[in-house]
C-alpha positions as CSV (number, residue, x, y, z in Angstrom):
1,M,0.0,0.0,0.0
2,N,3.0,2.3,0.5
3,Y,3.3,2.7,-3.3
4,V,-0.3,3.6,-4.1
5,H,0.3,7.4,-3.9
6,T,3.8,7.3,-5.4
7,D,3.3,4.6,-8.0
8,S,6.0,4.7,-10.7
9,A,3.2,4.1,-13.3
10,C,1.5,7.3,-12.2
11,C,4.4,9.7,-11.7
12,L,5.2,11.1,-15.1
13,Y,8.0,13.4,-16.1
14,E,7.3,16.9,-17.2
15,R,6.1,17.3,-20.8
16,G,8.4,15.9,-23.4
17,T,9.5,12.7,-25.0
18,L,9.8,10.6,-21.8
19,A,6.4,11.7,-20.6
20,R,4.9,10.7,-23.9
21,R,6.6,7.3,-23.8
22,Q,5.4,6.8,-20.2
23,Q,1.8,7.6,-21.3
24,E,2.2,5.1,-24.2
25,V,3.3,2.3,-21.8
26,F,1.3,3.0,-18.7
27,G,-1.9,4.3,-20.4
28,P,-3.1,0.9,-21.6
29,I,-2.2,-0.8,-18.4
30,L,-4.1,1.8,-16.3
31,E,-7.1,1.5,-18.7
32,A,-7.1,-2.3,-18.4
33,L,-7.2,-2.0,-14.6
34,H,-10.0,0.6,-14.8
35,Q,-12.0,-1.7,-17.1
36,D,-11.4,-4.8,-15.0
37,A,-11.3,-3.6,-11.4
38,G,-12.8,-0.1,-11.6
39,W,-9.5,1.4,-10.5
40,R,-8.9,4.9,-11.8
41,F,-5.4,6.0,-10.7
42,L,-4.6,9.7,-10.9
43,M,-1.5,10.6,-12.8
44,S,0.8,13.5,-12.0
45,D,4.1,15.0,-13.0
46,N,4.8,15.9,-9.4
47,I,7.9,14.1,-8.0
48,A,5.9,13.5,-4.8
49,G,3.3,11.5,-6.6
50,S,-0.4,12.1,-6.7
51,H,-2.8,11.6,-3.9
52,Q,-5.1,8.8,-4.9
53,T,-8.8,8.8,-3.9
54,D,-9.9,7.1,-0.8
55,E,-12.2,4.9,-2.9
56,L,-9.2,3.7,-5.0
57,V,-7.1,3.0,-1.9
58,E,-9.8,1.0,-0.3
59,S,-10.5,-1.0,-3.4
60,V,-6.8,-1.9,-3.8
61,R,-6.6,-2.8,-0.1
62,A,-9.7,-5.0,-0.4
63,W,-8.2,-6.8,-3.5
64,L,-4.9,-7.4,-1.7
65,A,-6.7,-8.7,1.4
66,G,-8.5,-11.2,-0.9
67,L,-5.2,-12.7,-2.2
68,D,-4.0,-15.9,-0.7
69,D,-0.6,-15.9,1.0
70,W,1.3,-17.1,-2.1
71,H,-0.2,-14.5,-4.4
72,L,0.3,-11.8,-1.8
73,A,4.0,-12.8,-1.4
74,A,4.4,-12.5,-5.2
75,M,2.6,-9.2,-5.3
76,E,4.9,-7.9,-2.5
77,Q,8.0,-8.9,-4.3
78,L,6.9,-7.4,-7.6
79,T,5.7,-4.2,-6.0
80,G,9.0,-3.5,-4.3
81,T,10.9,-4.4,-7.5
82,T,8.8,-2.2,-9.8
83,K,8.0,0.6,-7.3
84,S,4.5,0.1,-8.4
85,V,1.2,-1.4,-7.5
86,V,-0.2,-0.9,-11.0
87,I,2.4,-3.0,-12.8
88,P,2.2,-6.2,-10.7
89,A,-1.6,-5.9,-10.3
90,A,-1.9,-5.8,-14.1
91,L,0.5,-8.8,-14.3
92,L,-1.4,-10.9,-11.7
93,R,-4.7,-10.0,-13.2
94,G,-3.5,-11.2,-16.6
95,H,-3.4,-7.9,-18.4
96,I,0.3,-7.9,-19.2
97,T,3.0,-10.5,-19.6
98,P,6.2,-10.6,-17.5
99,G,8.1,-9.1,-20.5
100,Q,5.7,-6.2,-20.6
101,A,6.0,-5.8,-16.8
102,L,9.7,-5.6,-17.2
103,A,9.5,-3.1,-20.0
104,A,7.1,-0.9,-17.9
105,A,9.4,-1.0,-14.9
106,R,12.3,0.0,-17.1
107,V,10.7,2.7,-19.2
108,E,12.6,5.6,-17.6
109,E,16.0,3.8,-17.4
110,D,15.7,2.6,-21.0
111,F,14.9,6.1,-22.1
112,Q,17.9,7.6,-20.3
113,A,20.2,4.9,-21.7
114,E,19.0,5.8,-25.2
115,E,19.6,9.5,-24.6
116,W,22.9,9.3,-22.8
117,G,24.3,5.8,-23.6
118,R,24.5,2.6,-21.7
119,V,27.1,2.0,-19.1
120,E,28.7,-1.4,-19.6
121,A,28.6,-3.5,-16.4
122,G,26.0,-1.1,-15.1
123,H,22.8,-0.9,-17.1
124,D,23.1,-4.5,-18.4
125,L,23.5,-5.8,-14.8
126,D,20.6,-3.7,-13.6
127,E,18.4,-5.1,-16.4
128,A,19.5,-8.7,-15.6
129,D,18.7,-8.2,-11.9
130,L,15.3,-6.7,-12.6
131,R,14.5,-9.4,-15.1
132,N,15.2,-12.0,-12.4
133,R,13.1,-10.1,-9.9
134,V,10.2,-9.8,-12.2
135,Y,10.3,-13.2,-13.9
136,G,10.8,-15.2,-10.7
137,P,7.5,-14.2,-9.0
138,S,5.8,-14.2,-12.3
139,L,6.8,-17.9,-12.8
140,F,5.7,-18.6,-9.3
141,V,2.2,-17.2,-9.9
142,R,2.0,-19.2,-13.1
143,L,2.9,-22.4,-11.3
144,L,0.2,-21.6,-8.7
145,Q,-2.4,-21.6,-11.4
146,M,-1.3,-25.2,-12.3
147,R,-2.0,-26.7,-8.9
């Protein structure tokens, strides 16, 4: 719940190329959650995030409370990894793939690397670490569906 008001999918950069890319990536994810769960997250270009409505907060809290311990553990790991409730919720609810979740979590870093270049043994290691931290819980959730 600590990420609801400062969700990385809802904190956009000021107008420009990066903000447009964030809108392209996060817009469909947010819309899918709105259509599926009725969640309407507010977006902001304020570094402090955007204060979400009490109704949204309670709806997210209720959904989390309804998860079993295994799904909640995966959600907790994915939330801390992506700095987002939106991205892992969309993943667990079947709206995005693990690859799309990884791309969404990396949208800012990928943009910066394109603009300023990649640091060898820096960006590639960060990406590998994030991939493991997204794909591991994603696989775990997938395996839970098979039981």
